[in-house]
C-alpha positions in Angstrom: 137.6 79.6 91.0 135.7 77.1 88.8 135.2 77.7 85.2 132.1 79.6 84.0 129.2 77.7 82.5 129.0 79.4 79.2 127.0 76.8 77.3 123.4 75.7 77.7 124.0 72.1 78.5 122.6 72.2 82.1 122.4 69.3 84.4 119.1 67.5 84.3 116.8 68.4 87.2 119.3 70.0 89.3 118.8 73.4 91.1 121.6 76.0 91.5 120.9 78.1 94.6 122.6 81.5 94.4 123.4 83.1 97.8 124.5 86.7 97.5 126.2 87.8 100.7 127.1 91.3 102.1 128.2 91.5 105.8 126.1 88.5 106.9 128.5 86.9 109.4 125.8 86.4 111.9 123.5 84.4 109.7 125.4 82.9 106.8 126.5 79.6 108.4 123.0 79.0 109.6 121.5 79.8 106.1 124.0 77.4 104.4 123.2 74.6 106.9 119.5 75.1 106.4 119.9 75.0 102.6 121.7 71.8 102.7 119.2 70.3 105.1 116.2 71.4 103.0 117.8 70.1 99.6 119.4 66.9 101.0 116.9 64.8 99.0 117.5 66.4 95.6 120.4 67.3 93.2 121.6 70.8 93.9 124.5 73.1 94.1 125.0 76.2 96.4 126.9 79.1 94.9 127.8 81.7 97.5 128.9 85.2 96.1 130.6 87.4 98.8 130.0 90.9 97.5 132.8 92.7 99.2 131.9 92.0 102.9 133.8 93.9 105.4 133.0 91.5 108.3 134.0 87.9 108.9 131.8 86.5 106.0 134.9 85.6 104.0 136.6 83.7 106.7 133.4 81.8 107.4 132.7 80.8 103.9 136.1 80.2 102.3 136.5 76.8 103.7 133.0 75.8 104.0 132.3 72.3 102.5 130.0 71.5 99.6 129.6 75.0 98.3 131.1 76.9 95.4 132.4 80.1 96.9 133.1 83.3 94.9 134.8 86.3 96.6 134.4 89.7 95.2 137.0 92.1 96.6 134.8 95.1 96.3 131.1 95.7 96.9 129.1 96.1 93.6 125.5 95.5 94.7 123.1 92.6 94.8 122.3 92.5 91.1 126.0 92.3 90.3 126.5 89.5 92.9 123.5 87.6 91.4 124.6 88.0 87.8 128.1 86.7 88.9 126.5 83.6 90.5 124.1 83.0 87.4 127.3 82.7 85.2 128.5 79.8 87.2 125.1 78.0 87.6 125.0 74.4 86.2 121.6 73.4 87.2 118.5 73.2 85.0 116.8 75.6 87.5 118.2 78.6 89.3 116.9 80.0 92.7 117.9 83.0 94.9 118.4 82.6 98.7 119.2 85.7 100.7 121.6 85.2 103.5 119.7 87.1 106.2 117.1 84.5 107.1 114.1 86.6 106.1 113.3 83.7 103.8 113.5 80.1 105.2 115.2 77.5 102.8 112.5 74.9 103.7 110.0 77.1 101.9 112.2 77.4 98.8 112.3 73.6 98.7 108.5 73.5 98.7 108.5 76.0 95.9 111.0 73.9 93.9 108.7 70.9 94.0 106.3 72.8 91.8 108.9 74.1 89.3 108.5 73.2 85.6 110.4 74.0 82.5 109.1 77.2 80.9 107.4 78.3 84.1 108.7 80.7 86.6 107.7 80.7 90.3 107.7 83.6 92.6 107.2 83.3 96.4 104.5 85.8 97.3 104.9 87.6 100.6 101.9 89.3 102.3 102.1 93.0 103.4 101.3 92.6 107.0 104.9 92.7 108.3 108.0 95.0 107.7 108.6 98.7 107.5 105.7 100.8 106.2 107.7 102.5 103.5 109.1 99.2 102.3 105.6 97.8 102.0 104.4 100.9 100.2 107.3 100.9 97.9 106.8 97.2 97.0 103.1 97.7 96.4 103.8 100.7 94.2 106.5 98.9 92.1 104.1 95.9 91.7 101.3 98.2 90.7 103.4 100.0 88.2 104.7 96.7 86.7 101.1 95.7 86.2 100.1 98.9 84.5 103.1 98.9 82.2 103.1 95.2 81.3 99.5 94.2 81.6 100.2 91.7 84.3 98.5 90.8 87.6 101.5 90.3 89.9 101.4 91.1 93.7 105.1 90.9 94.7 107.7 91.6 92.1 110.5 92.2 94.6 110.2 88.9 96.3 113.6 87.3 97.1 112.3 83.9 96.1 112.3 83.4 92.4 112.8 80.0 90.7 113.6 80.2 87.0 114.7 77.7 84.3 118.4 78.3 83.5 117.7 78.5 79.8 115.1 81.3 80.4 117.4 83.1 82.9 120.4 83.1 80.4 118.1 84.5 77.7 117.2 87.6 79.8 120.7 89.1 79.4 120.5 90.9 82.7 122.6 94.1 83.4 121.5 95.5 86.8 123.9 95.9 89.6 121.6 96.8 92.5 118.2 95.7 94.0 116.6 96.8 90.7 117.6 93.4 89.2 114.3 92.2 90.8 112.4 94.7 88.6 114.6 93.9 85.6 114.0 90.2 85.8 110.2 90.6 86.0 110.1 93.1 83.2 112.1 91.0 80.9 110.1 87.9 81.7 106.8 89.7 81.0 108.1 91.1 77.8 109.1 87.6 76.7 105.6 86.5 77.7 106.9 83.9 80.1 104.3 82.9 82.7 105.0 83.7 86.3 103.2 81.7 89.1 103.0 83.4 92.5 102.7 81.1 95.5 102.1 82.5 99.0 105.1 82.1 101.5 105.8 83.1 105.0 108.3 85.8 105.5 110.1 87.3 108.5 111.4 90.8 107.7 114.5 92.0 109.7 115.1 95.6 110.7 117.5 98.2 109.5 119.2 97.9 112.9 120.1 94.4 112.3 121.3 94.9 108.7 118.4 95.3 106.2 120.1 96.8 103.1 117.3 98.0 100.7 116.4 101.7 101.0 114.0 104.2 99.5 116.4 105.3 96.7 116.3 101.7 95.4 112.6 102.1 94.8 113.3 105.1 92.5 115.9 103.0 90.5 113.4 100.1 90.4 110.8 102.5 88.9 113.2 103.6 86.2 114.1 100.0 85.5 110.5 99.0 84.9 109.9 102.0 82.6 113.1 101.8 80.5 112.5 98.0 79.9 109.1 98.8 78.6 110.2 101.6 76.1 
């Protein structure tokens, strides 16, 4: 396992793409191939964090070329996996790529072309697709965020966020679950760091094929927004 990047001397104009993985044997190899294809024209690193998968994810990733692979023996949650990946990131920008193909890496590459130091980019999904309760939950959390922080955001739980490494390190994140999405947004807004939302296509998967986020995660996200405003 490589040494952690504990200083702030990040590589110039390189993007670190963090891929948290939990039981994604069906899609992980395709996702990694698509990332490499999408970013072949620019400096990048791919950091895969296997969050205690019980399927064949580890066997598929452990010898995969041109990635940094971190294997966590136990499942801790998406937030923990992301925070682990952030510690190893050496790029001047950091992005998140889920391993389930709800988001296509080619879109992430398009978003990255608009990234600038001091500015954060969110990929904004519409609310025409997906489970009704998931759409309502995301709409509520975004509304609550706007009420608490005076913002005007549409999709705070988007999986596509591109953030300067220096900004990301300054947030001092602590969340272990899906609420890390709320924590990131809350701390960016408290620090008055501008967030730019750019519309993106999105293909939500079903619970039957492995969608992980559930209703209780919305309650935890609500408390995360509130406690970071206190």
